[in-house]
N, C-alpha and C positions, 0 to 999 in steps of 0.2 A: 710671452704669448698672452698669459692671463691678464697682465696689466694692460696690454694693448686692446684686448677685447673689452675690458671695462671702460677704457677711454673711448672706444668707438661707440659703445652702447650709450655712454653719457652724452657724447656728441650727437647721437641720434635723437635725443630728447627734444632739443630746440627745433630740429628739422620737423619732427612730428608736430610740435606745437604750432609752428608757422603753417605747415600743410593743413592742419586741422582748422586754423583760423580762415585761411583762404577758401578751403572747401566749404566751411560753414557759411561764409558770406555768399559764395557762388550759388549754393543750394538755396539759401534764403531769397535771393533775388530772381531765381529762375523757377522755383517750385512754390506754388500757392497752397499752403496747408488748409486754407479756408475755401477752396474752390467748391467743395460739395455743399457748403452752406449758402453760396451765392445763388443757387437755384431755388431756394426756399422763398415762399411768399413774404415771410416776415424777416427776410435777410437783413434788413436795416436795423432790426433790434437784436438779432442773433449774433451777427458778425462782430460787433464791438465786445460783446461778452466773451466770445470765443478768443478774440484777440488778446484780451486781458487774461483769460484762463491759460492760454498757451505762452503767455509772456511775449507776444509779438509786438506789444506796444512799448517795449523797453528798447534801449539802444542796442545795436547789433553786438557790441563788445560784451555787454552784460549777458545777452542771450547766449553768446559763445561760451563765456566763462561758466555759466550755469551748466551748459551741455557737457563741456569737457571735464568739469569736476565730477559730475555724475558718472560720466563715461569711465573715468579713472577708477571709480568705485565699483564698476561692473554694471551700472545702470545705464543702458543704451537707449532708454525711452520706450514709448509704446507706439506701435505701428498704427498710423491713421487708417490703414486699409483693413487690417484684420483685428485690431484692438489687442493683439498679442504682444508680449514683450519682444523687443527687437533681438535681445540676446538669445532667446530660444529659437527665433527664426534664423539667425546667423548660425547657430549650432547645427540646425538641421541641414542648411544649405552648404555649409562649409566642407563637410566630409566628401561628398561626391566630387566637388571641384578640386580638392586636394588630391584625390585619386587620379583625376584626369591630368592635372599639372604634373604630378609625380611621374606617372608612366610616360607621358608625353615628353617630359624633359629627359628621362632616361633613354628613351628611344632616339630622340633627336640628337643628343650628345654622342651616343655610341655610333649611330649611322654616319653622322657628319665627320667624326674622327676617322672612321674607316675609309670613307670616300675621299676625304681630304688627303690622307696619307697615301692611299693608292694612286690618286691623281698626281701627287707630287713625285712619287717614286717612279711611276710610269708616265712621266711627262710626255705630252704629244702623242701618246699611244691612242688606239681606237677607243679603249675604255675611258681614257681621259677626256677625249672629245665627246663621247656619249654622255658621261656624267656632267660635263659642262653644259651640254645642251639641255639635259633634264633639269639642271639647276636653274637655268634661265626660265624654263617653263614653270618650275615650282615657284619661283619668285614672282612671276607675272600673274599666276592664276589666283584669283580671290578665293578666300577660304570658303565662302558660302557656295560658290560654284563647284569647287572641288568636293565639298561635302555632298551636294546633290548628285554629282557625277559618280562618286564612290557608292552612294546608295543604289543608283541605277545599275552600275556595272558589277558590284560585289554583293549586293543584297537581293534586289529584285531580279536581275538578269540571270544569275545561276539557277535560281529557283524556277524560273520559267523555262530556261533552256534545257535543264536536266531533269525537270519534273520532280523536284525535291519537295518533300513535305514541309521541311523547315529550311531556312536559308543557312548558308555557311557562316555569315556574320549577321548580327542583329543591328538595327539602327534606332532602337527606342530604349532608352534607359540604360542602366548598368546591370540589370538582372531581369530575368523572366519573373512573373508573379509567383510568390512563394518560394523563391530560391535566394539564398544568401551565401556569403562567404567567397573565398577565392577558389574558383573551380573553372571547369571548361566553359560553363554558361557565362561566367563573368568575363573570361578572355574573349569570347565571341562577341560580347557587347562592348568591350573597352577598346578593341583594336582599331576600329574605324574612326571614332572620335579622336583618339590619341594620334592617329596617323594624319588626319586632316588638320588637326590643331597645330602640328609641328612640321608639316610638309614644307612650308615656306622657310621655316627656321633651319631645317636640314639643308635646303638648297643654298641659303646664304652662308651658314656656318661652315659647310663643307668647302665652299670657295675660299672662305677666309683661312681655314686650316690648310688648304692647299698652298696658298700664298705664303703663309707663315712657315710651313714646312720646307718650301723651296728656299726661302731666305736662310733658314737654319742649315739646310744641306749644302749650301754654297758658302758657309762660313769657314774661317780659317781652322778652327778646332776640329771640325768634322773632316776636312781635307787632311789634317794631320793624323787623325785617327785612321783614316783609310790608308795613308802612306805607311803607317806603322803595322799594317796588316790586320787590323781589327776586323773581325767578321762583319759582313754587310748587314746582317739582321741585327747585330748588336749596335752598330752605328745608327741604324734607323730608329730602333725602339728605345735604346738606352740613352744615347747622346742627343739625337735630333728631336725625337717626338716629345720628350719631357720638356725641352725648352720651347718647343713650338706651341705647347699647350698653355703657356703663360698668357700670351695675348688672346688666345682662344677663350680662356676662362673669363677675361675682361669683357669680351664681346657677348658671351652668353649671359653674363650677369646684367649687362646693360639692356639686353633684349628681353629681359624677363617681363618688363611692363607690357611688351607686345603679346606675350603669351596670356597674360592676365586679361588683356582686352579681347584677345581671340576667344577666350572661354565664353564670352557673351554670346557670340555667334554660334559657336559649336554646340553649346548646350541647348540652344533654341532649335537647331536643326535636328539634333539627336534626341530631343525630349529628355534631357537630363535635368533633374530638379536640383540644381546647384546654385552657386552664387551668381553665375551669369544670367540664368533664367530669372532668378529672383530680382536681379537688378533691372531687367527689362520691365517686369511687372510693376516694380516700385516706381520706375520712371514714367510708365504710362498712367499710373493712378495717382502720381504726386505724393508718394509716401516719403516725406522728407526725412523722417527719423531713420528709416532703413537705408536710404541713400547716404546719409552721413556716416553711418556705421560701415557701409560697404566701402566707401572711399577711404576711410581711415584704415581698414584692414588691408586694402590694396597698398597703401603707403607703407604699412608695417612689412608686408611681404617683399616689396622692392628693397627696403633697407636690409632686411634679413638676408636676401640672396646676395646683395653686394658685400655684406659682412662675411658671408660664407666664401665668396670669391677671394677676399683678402686672406682668409685662412688657408685656402687651397694654394696660394702663391708660395707660402713657406714649405708646403708639402712637396710641390713640384720642383722647387729650387731652394735647397737648404742654405744657399748663400744669402738669401733674403732674410734680413733680421728686422724685427719690429722694435723701434726705440720709443 
């Protein structure tokens, strides 16, 4: 296992290098770091100096090599918007996003497995049809619309209908002012953004788990276990579920990029000062240094989740061996 992990980590290095080169080139051609100088009266004299100062007059490959070598040493550059080190900006924005992704992933995986197993075991039942209909609705509904709907029905609505001093759930930030830590206030803040972030994932993952579970339940070894008199609960949870989770793990790992992209919308709707909201501000202001760091961390997150999925394969099925 250790040798396999080391090989995978080493194999991820060229992937990150290529991803950083492509990202650097795309950001350079789409974001103008000199936009704020073009509005000056003496822009004709200022812009050439700034181009040389920022190294923009050098070939793109030279610019990329300088950036990536500095990044490897922890120097992510200086934000053109705030003049702060990008590393400190990333450090402040990363923690709220990690919380949102962690609780959202835990919620979506747990609910999707429960719904998928229930729908497979109770195939063609009223509950199966109901969850299938809800899943289609969840897949079709955009995140931004679901977020606004959730705020109206679960935050503003109950406060008006029941004349509450405070809403049941909050829709701004992760804490009220002056409150920190994991407590009831934090739960009332995190529930809605985590739910909206993962609603479409729960819908699609539960349908996939249902299909995977049905395939396993109809396999020969499950029918043999039933014929031998193995209890139904043991057949479902010990024999069928464990094998049905292997393809489910693959799908959840591949869909991680969708959750990272969804954070951008969710943090804007719920006013969470995380990576998603910082990305939008950097995009609107042309902060190229922050955008480069953001894309690089997103690539690292996707690679890490896929590596974690590979490790889970051997946990779910001991027959799998890494050579």
